[in-house]
Backbone bond lengths (Angstrom), bond angles and torsions (degrees), N, CA, C in turn:
res aa  C-N    CA-C-N  psi(-1)  N-CA   C-N-CA  omega(-1)  CA-C   N-CA-C  phi
1 X - - - 1.480 - - 1.525 109.51 -
2 X 1.341 115.91 132.77 1.462 119.59 178.82 1.523 110.57 -68.60
3 X 1.329 114.69 167.56 1.459 120.48 -178.50 1.536 109.85 -72.50
4 X 1.312 116.50 111.16 1.462 121.54 -179.56 1.527 109.15 -101.55
5 X 1.319 115.31 127.68 1.460 120.65 178.71 1.524 110.01 -104.24
6 X 1.323 115.07 145.20 1.469 121.35 179.15 1.532 108.84 -113.98
7 X 1.329 114.32 126.70 1.464 121.57 -179.25 1.528 108.81 -119.08
8 X 1.334 117.65 87.40 1.466 120.16 -177.35 1.528 112.03 -64.21
9 X 1.314 115.27 135.58 1.462 120.05 177.44 1.519 110.86 -86.63
10 X 1.328 115.30 123.63 1.466 118.72 179.35 1.520 112.28 -76.46
11 X 1.336 116.59 1.86 1.459 119.71 175.04 1.522 110.43 -61.77
12 X 1.338 116.37 -25.57 1.471 121.12 -179.63 1.524 112.75 -97.67
13 X 1.318 116.45 3.83 1.473 120.81 -179.24 1.518 110.96 -80.66
14 X 1.322 115.02 171.15 1.462 121.84 174.30 1.531 106.90 -79.48
15 X 1.325 116.77 107.90 1.470 121.00 -175.18 1.521 112.76 -67.46
16 X 1.321 117.06 -15.58 1.464 119.05 179.75 1.524 111.87 -77.84
17 X 1.344 116.73 -13.52 1.472 120.09 178.51 1.531 110.30 -145.98
18 X 1.317 115.04 56.53 1.466 120.50 -176.22 1.515 112.75 -61.24
19 X 1.322 117.06 -37.02 1.467 119.76 178.98 1.521 111.40 -58.46
20 X 1.329 116.08 -47.01 1.473 120.69 179.06 1.525 110.86 -65.79
21 X 1.301 116.47 -37.71 1.465 120.27 -179.83 1.528 110.57 -63.61
22 X 1.313 116.48 -40.52 1.471 120.37 179.11 1.525 110.75 -66.21
23 X 1.318 116.49 -38.30 1.471 119.65 175.72 1.522 110.76 -63.39
24 X 1.326 117.39 -38.79 1.462 120.93 176.89 1.528 110.96 -62.57
25 X 1.306 116.55 -40.06 1.470 120.99 178.84 1.522 110.88 -65.07
26 X 1.320 116.38 -42.42 1.471 120.03 179.43 1.526 109.84 -63.90
27 X 1.317 116.76 -45.82 1.465 120.91 179.10 1.526 112.17 -65.61
28 X 1.340 115.58 -26.13 1.461 120.41 -178.71 1.520 113.62 -84.18
29 X 1.338 117.10 -3.26 1.452 119.47 175.29 1.521 116.37 101.85
30 X 1.319 116.91 14.86 1.465 119.67 177.97 1.529 109.92 -63.10
31 X 1.332 116.50 147.01 1.464 121.78 177.80 1.521 111.40 -93.53
32 X 1.317 116.16 -32.56 1.462 123.65 -178.54 1.521 108.08 -140.98
33 X 1.309 115.83 165.88 1.459 121.15 171.59 1.525 107.25 -116.51
34 X 1.335 115.62 117.75 1.464 120.15 -177.31 1.533 109.50 -90.78
35 X 1.324 115.04 122.86 1.467 121.32 -177.36 1.528 108.61 -114.86
36 X 1.317 116.00 114.03 1.465 121.29 179.09 1.525 109.88 -91.31
37 X 1.324 115.64 118.21 1.458 121.17 -179.49 1.524 108.40 -109.83
38 X 1.330 116.48 118.38 1.467 122.11 -177.00 1.523 110.19 -125.25
39 X 1.320 115.43 143.60 1.461 119.82 -171.79 1.527 115.36 -110.64
40 X 1.350 117.76 -1.63 1.459 119.03 -177.33 1.516 113.24 74.81
41 X 1.338 116.09 4.41 1.470 121.48 -179.03 1.528 110.37 -122.57
42 X 1.328 117.08 -57.78 1.450 120.77 176.66 1.523 110.25 -70.25
43 X 1.317 116.23 -34.66 1.466 122.61 173.49 1.535 108.32 -132.14
44 X 1.330 118.16 155.28 1.465 121.25 -174.13 1.532 114.43 -83.19
45 X 1.296 116.18 56.06 1.459 120.09 177.14 1.524 107.66 -164.00
46 X 1.306 117.52 162.18 1.465 122.80 177.83 1.520 108.08 -130.02
47 X 1.335 117.03 131.60 1.462 118.93 179.41 1.532 110.04 -123.64
48 X 1.332 117.57 -111.78 1.462 120.30 -170.97 1.522 111.48 -119.90
49 X 1.338 114.95 165.18 1.455 120.80 -179.29 1.514 112.12 -126.35
50 X 1.326 117.70 -171.04 1.465 122.67 -176.47 1.531 115.63 -54.60
51 X 1.346 121.07 -40.63 1.462 119.25 -179.07 1.524 113.67 -59.58
52 X 1.343 116.38 -37.77 1.461 120.01 179.22 1.525 109.87 -68.93
53 X 1.344 117.03 -43.51 1.459 120.89 178.80 1.534 110.18 -60.78
54 X 1.316 116.72 -41.03 1.465 120.83 179.08 1.532 110.59 -61.06
55 X 1.315 117.02 -40.85 1.465 121.04 178.26 1.521 111.25 -67.58
56 X 1.331 116.70 -43.98 1.458 121.01 -178.62 1.530 112.40 -66.29
57 X 1.318 116.03 -24.35 1.469 120.86 -178.73 1.528 110.99 -58.02
58 X 1.331 116.86 -25.53 1.467 121.25 -178.87 1.530 113.64 -73.71
59 X 1.339 117.30 -12.39 1.460 120.73 -172.39 1.529 114.26 -95.25
60 X 1.335 117.56 -11.43 1.459 118.90 -177.29 1.513 110.94 -158.72
61 X 1.335 114.98 156.39 1.456 120.77 172.74 1.530 111.64 -100.58
62 X 1.334 116.41 -0.56 1.455 119.91 177.38 1.531 110.21 -62.72
63 X 1.324 117.70 147.14 1.470 120.16 178.07 1.525 111.10 -62.14
64 X 1.316 115.78 139.24 1.457 121.81 173.98 1.525 109.02 -91.84
65 X 1.320 114.53 116.70 1.466 124.93 -177.79 1.530 105.87 -98.56
66 X 1.350 116.19 92.15 1.466 121.08 -167.68 1.535 111.02 -100.71
67 X 1.309 115.57 118.65 1.457 123.34 -177.74 1.521 109.09 -102.96
68 X 1.341 115.81 107.85 1.459 121.12 -176.44 1.519 110.55 -90.06
69 X 1.311 115.98 106.58 1.465 122.41 174.83 1.513 107.04 -103.42
70 X 1.339 114.22 63.83 1.457 121.03 -177.30 1.522 109.53 -136.83
71 X 1.326 115.18 151.20 1.457 120.84 -178.83 1.533 109.93 -148.12
72 X 1.366 117.04 133.07 1.462 128.01 -2.36 1.525 111.08 -74.54
73 X 1.327 117.40 135.00 1.458 121.14 -170.62 1.532 113.85 -85.76
74 X 1.339 116.62 -29.29 1.472 120.08 -168.77 1.532 113.07 -54.77
75 X 1.311 116.78 -45.47 1.457 119.63 -173.29 1.533 113.36 -71.05
76 X 1.337 117.13 -10.05 1.468 120.06 -179.30 1.535 112.78 -104.30
77 X 1.317 117.34 -6.72 1.461 120.34 -176.38 1.523 111.80 -58.11
78 X 1.319 117.20 -44.80 1.468 120.75 -178.39 1.524 110.80 -60.96
79 X 1.329 117.55 -41.38 1.464 121.20 -179.71 1.525 111.90 -59.97
80 X 1.324 115.80 -42.67 1.468 119.54 -178.92 1.526 111.39 -73.64
81 X 1.307 116.99 -32.23 1.471 120.31 175.66 1.533 110.11 -65.22
82 X 1.308 116.27 -46.23 1.461 120.40 -178.71 1.529 112.60 -69.43
83 X 1.328 116.97 -23.06 1.473 121.04 179.31 1.526 112.35 -75.01
84 X 1.353 116.49 -16.95 1.458 118.11 177.48 1.517 115.53 122.89
85 X 1.325 117.95 12.26 1.459 120.87 175.61 1.524 110.65 -66.29
86 X 1.311 117.04 144.23 1.464 121.39 175.97 1.533 111.41 -106.84
87 X 1.320 115.88 -38.22 1.463 122.60 173.26 1.526 106.11 -119.47
88 X 1.321 116.93 129.22 1.457 121.06 177.40 1.515 108.23 -116.73
89 X 1.341 115.00 114.24 1.467 121.40 -177.32 1.514 109.69 -108.40
90 X 1.342 114.63 128.66 1.459 120.02 -178.93 1.536 109.57 -125.47
91 X 1.325 115.48 165.83 1.462 121.89 177.17 1.529 109.08 -101.22
92 X 1.337 117.92 137.42 1.464 120.90 177.85 1.525 113.43 -55.15
93 X 1.337 115.28 -34.99 1.461 120.43 -178.23 1.526 113.41 -71.22
94 X 1.347 116.98 -12.56 1.455 121.21 -171.90 1.534 113.98 -97.52
95 X 1.325 116.67 3.11 1.467 120.09 -179.77 1.516 110.14 -134.93
96 X 1.329 116.20 146.78 1.461 120.95 178.58 1.525 111.87 -75.76
97 X 1.331 115.92 -23.27 1.470 119.69 -178.80 1.526 108.39 -143.53
98 X 1.330 116.10 97.05 1.462 121.39 -175.48 1.518 111.91 -60.69
99 X 1.324 117.34 -40.83 1.460 120.90 -179.34 1.518 110.91 -61.65
100 X 1.324 117.09 -44.60 1.476 120.83 179.44 1.532 110.31 -62.19
101 X 1.321 116.85 -40.30 1.468 119.51 -179.37 1.526 110.87 -67.10
102 X 1.328 116.11 -39.93 1.473 120.32 176.04 1.526 110.52 -61.26
103 X 1.320 116.25 -45.35 1.464 121.27 -179.49 1.522 111.42 -63.21
104 X 1.334 117.23 -36.68 1.464 120.69 178.56 1.523 110.94 -65.80
105 X 1.320 116.85 -43.83 1.469 120.41 178.80 1.525 110.14 -60.03
106 X 1.333 116.59 -42.80 1.460 121.02 178.81 1.516 111.32 -65.67
107 X 1.318 117.10 -40.63 1.453 121.85 179.14 1.528 111.01 -60.15
108 X 1.319 115.78 -33.44 1.461 122.14 179.72 1.530 112.02 -84.22
109 X 1.348 116.38 7.33 1.472 123.64 174.74 1.524 112.37 65.47
110 X 1.327 115.51 35.66 1.463 120.37 177.17 1.530 109.37 -115.44
111 X 1.332 116.17 157.67 1.462 120.21 174.88 1.518 109.71 -76.16
112 X 1.338 115.03 146.07 1.463 121.63 -176.41 1.521 110.89 -100.45
113 X 1.320 115.97 125.87 1.454 121.29 172.90 1.519 110.20 -119.04
114 X 1.333 116.51 142.17 1.459 121.26 173.91 1.525 107.90 -121.87
115 X 1.319 116.20 130.33 1.460 121.04 -177.94 1.520 111.58 -103.72
116 X 1.336 115.38 135.96 1.456 121.79 177.81 1.519 109.37 -113.85
117 X 1.318 116.33 118.47 1.455 120.86 174.53 1.531 109.96 -66.50
118 X 1.332 118.45 164.88 1.468 120.15 -178.62 1.528 113.48 -55.14
119 X 1.330 117.10 -29.77 1.469 120.06 -178.56 1.530 113.17 -101.90
120 X 1.336 117.95 12.31 1.466 121.83 176.89 1.524 108.16 -101.55
121 X 1.322 116.43 123.29 1.451 121.61 -175.18 1.525 112.70 -80.64
122 X 1.314 117.29 152.16 1.465 122.94 179.44 1.517 111.43 -60.20
123 X 1.330 116.98 -31.36 1.474 120.93 -177.12 1.523 111.52 -56.17
124 X 1.315 118.12 -25.49 1.474 122.13 179.68 1.519 111.47 -58.90
125 X 1.352 116.85 -32.62 1.464 120.26 -176.78 1.521 113.24 -120.49
126 X 1.313 117.06 3.09 1.478 120.49 -171.42 1.527 112.49 -57.15
127 X 1.306 118.12 -38.67 1.472 121.67 -176.77 1.523 113.84 -75.63
128 X 1.323 116.80 -12.33 1.476 119.11 -177.28 1.530 112.47 -118.61
129 X 1.331 117.16 15.42 1.456 120.60 -178.03 1.523 112.98 -60.16
130 X 1.312 117.32 -28.66 1.468 120.02 179.97 1.524 111.81 -69.65
131 X 1.337 117.29 -14.68 1.467 121.95 -179.60 1.530 111.85 -93.86
132 X 1.318 116.69 -2.31 1.471 121.42 -170.26 1.527 111.17 -110.96
133 X 1.324 115.68 141.29 1.463 120.98 176.91 1.520 112.62 -90.27
134 X 1.325 115.89 -25.09 1.465 120.42 -173.55 1.516 110.16 -152.79
135 X 1.340 116.83 138.00 1.450 121.33 169.72 1.527 107.49 -115.33
136 X 1.317 115.12 123.00 1.469 121.63 179.45 1.524 109.12 -99.40
137 X 1.313 115.29 109.83 1.465 121.14 176.38 1.517 108.98 -88.30
138 X 1.319 116.31 116.97 1.458 119.84 178.06 1.524 109.34 -82.88
139 X 1.328 115.77 125.77 1.469 121.11 179.03 1.526 110.88 -104.14
140 X 1.320 115.77 13.75 1.470 124.73 166.31 1.528 105.49 -145.55
141 X 1.321 117.09 166.01 1.458 119.07 171.82 1.526 107.98 -80.53
142 X 1.334 117.68 125.23 1.464 120.51 -170.96 1.522 113.38 -65.41
143 X 1.330 113.55 153.27 1.455 119.84 177.12 1.515 113.37 142.41
144 X 1.326 116.98 -29.24 1.458 120.63 -178.52 1.524 110.58 -144.89
145 X 1.322 117.01 148.08 1.444 121.92 173.70 1.520 110.46 -82.53
146 X 1.337 116.11 165.86 1.454 120.90 173.36 1.511 116.12 79.52
147 X 1.345 117.54 12.33 1.463 119.93 179.88 1.535 111.32 -80.61
148 X 1.339 115.00 162.73 1.461 120.14 179.59 1.518 111.36 -83.70
149 X 1.312 115.46 139.94 1.460 124.32 178.26 1.531 111.15 -58.68
150 X 1.352 116.25 134.73 1.462 121.48 176.77 1.532 107.75 -93.38
151 X 1.321 118.36 107.22 1.474 120.93 -171.99 1.526 114.38 -63.18
152 X 1.332 117.71 -23.09 1.468 120.37 -177.77 1.520 112.36 -63.69
153 X 1.341 118.12 -19.13 1.480 119.49 -178.12 1.533 111.61 -72.55
154 X 1.330 117.74 -13.56 1.468 120.15 178.92 1.535 110.12 -56.65
155 X 1.317 116.99 -42.41 1.465 120.59 179.63 1.523 111.49 -64.65
156 X 1.322 116.56 -34.86 1.476 120.21 178.02 1.540 109.91 -66.55
157 X 1.337 116.74 -41.31 1.461 120.78 178.09 1.523 110.44 -61.56
158 X 1.344 115.88 -44.64 1.465 120.84 179.06 1.533 111.28 -61.02
159 X 1.318 116.07 -44.37 1.464 120.83 -179.24 1.535 110.48 -63.29
160 X 1.321 116.06 -44.82 1.466 119.87 -179.90 1.522 110.90 -63.89
161 X 1.322 115.91 -41.58 1.469 119.63 178.68 1.520 111.40 -62.64
162 X 1.335 116.93 -37.94 1.465 120.67 178.82 1.524 111.41 -66.84
163 X 1.329 116.40 -40.37 1.470 121.09 176.10 1.516 110.27 -61.46
164 X 1.312 116.06 -43.57 1.466 121.91 178.63 1.529 110.45 -59.95
165 X 1.312 115.83 -47.23 1.458 121.54 -178.51 1.525 111.72 -66.07
166 X 1.324 116.98 -45.57 1.453 122.16 -177.06 1.537 112.58 -63.42
167 X 1.324 115.88 -30.21 1.466 120.36 -176.65 1.520 113.30 -106.58
168 X 1.337 114.90 8.52 1.471 120.75 178.45 1.534 112.07 52.98
169 X 1.328 115.23 45.88 1.462 120.62 179.47 1.525 109.94 -93.07
170 X 1.337 115.80 165.32 1.466 118.95 -169.88 1.537 114.26 -122.67
171 X 1.314 118.22 9.16 1.459 119.79 -177.86 1.537 111.06 -68.52
172 X 1.335 115.14 151.98 1.460 121.23 174.60 1.519 109.64 -80.45
173 X 1.310 116.38 148.48 1.474 121.96 172.75 1.520 107.63 -111.13
174 X 1.314 114.66 112.22 1.464 122.38 -178.07 1.522 108.61 -110.04
175 X 1.324 116.90 142.20 1.468 120.80 179.52 1.519 108.84 -126.84
176 X 1.331 115.13 135.55 1.461 121.39 -174.76 1.524 109.84 -137.89
177 X 1.330 115.42 127.77 1.456 120.10 173.17 1.511 112.71 130.47
178 X 1.317 116.99 103.07 1.459 120.63 176.64 1.508 114.43 69.88
179 X 1.320 118.21 22.57 1.467 121.22 179.48 1.532 109.48 -72.89
180 X 1.344 115.58 126.11 1.462 120.09 -179.55 1.529 110.20 -145.01
181 X 1.305 116.42 -174.38 1.459 120.46 -177.48 1.530 112.59 -66.92
182 X 1.324 117.21 -22.07 1.459 120.99 -177.60 1.519 113.27 -80.35
183 X 1.337 116.99 -30.65 1.460 118.77 -174.65 1.526 114.82 -114.65
184 X 1.315 117.61 -7.29 1.465 119.74 -174.68 1.530 112.81 -62.21
185 X 1.327 117.04 -37.71 1.464 119.68 -179.63 1.515 111.13 -63.39
186 X 1.333 116.31 -44.28 1.467 120.34 -179.92 1.524 111.22 -62.88
187 X 1.334 115.99 -37.95 1.472 121.47 178.75 1.531 110.39 -65.08
188 X 1.316 116.24 -42.71 1.469 121.19 178.85 1.524 110.81 -65.63
189 X 1.331 116.40 -44.90 1.460 120.58 179.93 1.532 111.56 -63.90
190 X 1.328 116.63 -28.60 1.467 120.53 179.14 1.525 111.53 -71.91
191 X 1.348 116.51 -21.46 1.457 118.74 176.92 1.508 116.71 133.69
192 X 1.335 117.58 -1.98 1.461 119.67 179.67 1.521 111.24 -73.75
193 X 1.340 116.97 144.56 1.467 119.53 174.35 1.536 112.82 -122.30
194 X 1.339 116.92 -3.01 1.465 120.75 173.12 1.527 108.31 -131.01
195 X 1.322 116.54 126.91 1.458 121.72 178.48 1.521 109.16 -111.65
196 X 1.318 114.92 128.84 1.472 121.20 172.15 1.513 107.93 -98.39
197 X 1.304 116.60 131.99 1.470 119.96 178.21 1.508 109.19 -150.16
198 X 1.323 116.02 137.87 1.457 120.25 178.46 1.510 111.25 -116.46
199 X 1.326 116.15 -68.33 1.465 121.34 -176.50 1.514 112.54 -55.83
200 X 1.337 117.05 -46.90 1.463 120.10 -177.86 1.524 111.57 -61.57
201 X 1.320 116.61 -43.27 1.467 120.09 -177.43 1.519 112.25 -68.87
202 X 1.310 117.13 -39.36 1.465 119.72 -175.49 1.526 113.91 -88.66
203 X 1.331 118.07 -21.92 1.469 120.12 -171.46 1.527 115.51 -110.74
204 X 1.341 117.65 -32.76 1.460 119.49 -174.75 1.538 111.43 -70.77
205 X 1.325 116.26 158.87 1.476 122.09 178.73 1.531 112.00 49.81
206 X 1.328 114.22 42.58 1.471 121.59 177.91 1.533 111.97 56.70
207 X 1.332 115.47 35.26 1.454 120.12 175.87 1.517 114.67 78.22
208 X 1.335 117.35 21.53 1.461 121.05 178.43 1.535 108.29 -78.79
209 X 1.335 115.72 89.40 1.462 121.99 -173.23 1.525 112.02 -60.05
210 X 1.307 117.22 -44.05 1.462 120.64 -178.13 1.532 110.47 -61.17
211 X 1.318 116.40 -46.78 1.467 120.91 -179.93 1.530 110.80 -62.84
212 X 1.320 116.46 -41.42 1.460 120.53 -177.41 1.534 111.86 -67.61
213 X 1.327 116.26 -40.02 1.460 120.31 178.02 1.529 110.05 -65.52
214 X 1.327 116.45 -45.85 1.462 120.76 -179.53 1.540 110.78 -62.70
215 X 1.325 116.19 -38.55 1.464 119.81 -179.03 1.518 110.79 -66.64
216 X 1.342 117.37 -45.92 1.462 120.69 178.51 1.524 111.27 -60.63
217 X 1.317 115.96 -41.23 1.469 120.45 -176.18 1.525 112.36 -68.09
218 X 1.329 116.48 -29.69 1.459 120.41 -172.24 1.511 114.28 -103.65
219 X 1.305 117.81 5.58 1.467 120.75 -177.44 1.538 110.90 -64.55
């Protein structure tokens, strides 16, 4: 089995004690901390911004896997980089110039992630995959936690993995949205090596984070 990383989404954490929740995730074996940033414009919800990320940075040395669901995204990239993000993932639809945004993230010494919504085709980024560190395949439409996995994205994961293999590329394939014990194995077999999960990690097995992370990783 290849090395599978788990990036728990703090969208499902107790927001009244996020620092403690992040420590629980680190102690439970998380590889990354997934931070969902929503603006109420690009997606129909509002979450957290750079000041909160900067504060949370003090609670762990784990990489912050920051998913920016905001538009226009370009002018905010620097703020999130300076707040302590390690991976900055943006949507092609959220910037006027995707190449410029990618170059800015690299200039700020951060890893570049590009997110594809369920209805966004791989062809949108196929020519620039060599410039990307991570592709985030959304298996729900972004905006809210706790949604059901869209099974049709399995074929997209397989296609992306084949493109990666055929061209000897090195980007990570991350999947986010409705990931649970029932579908994680299929997602991994399709080619994903990073799983984002919120509800399953925080709620299953009476909130036993360590057990839930280990179960997702070993499915």
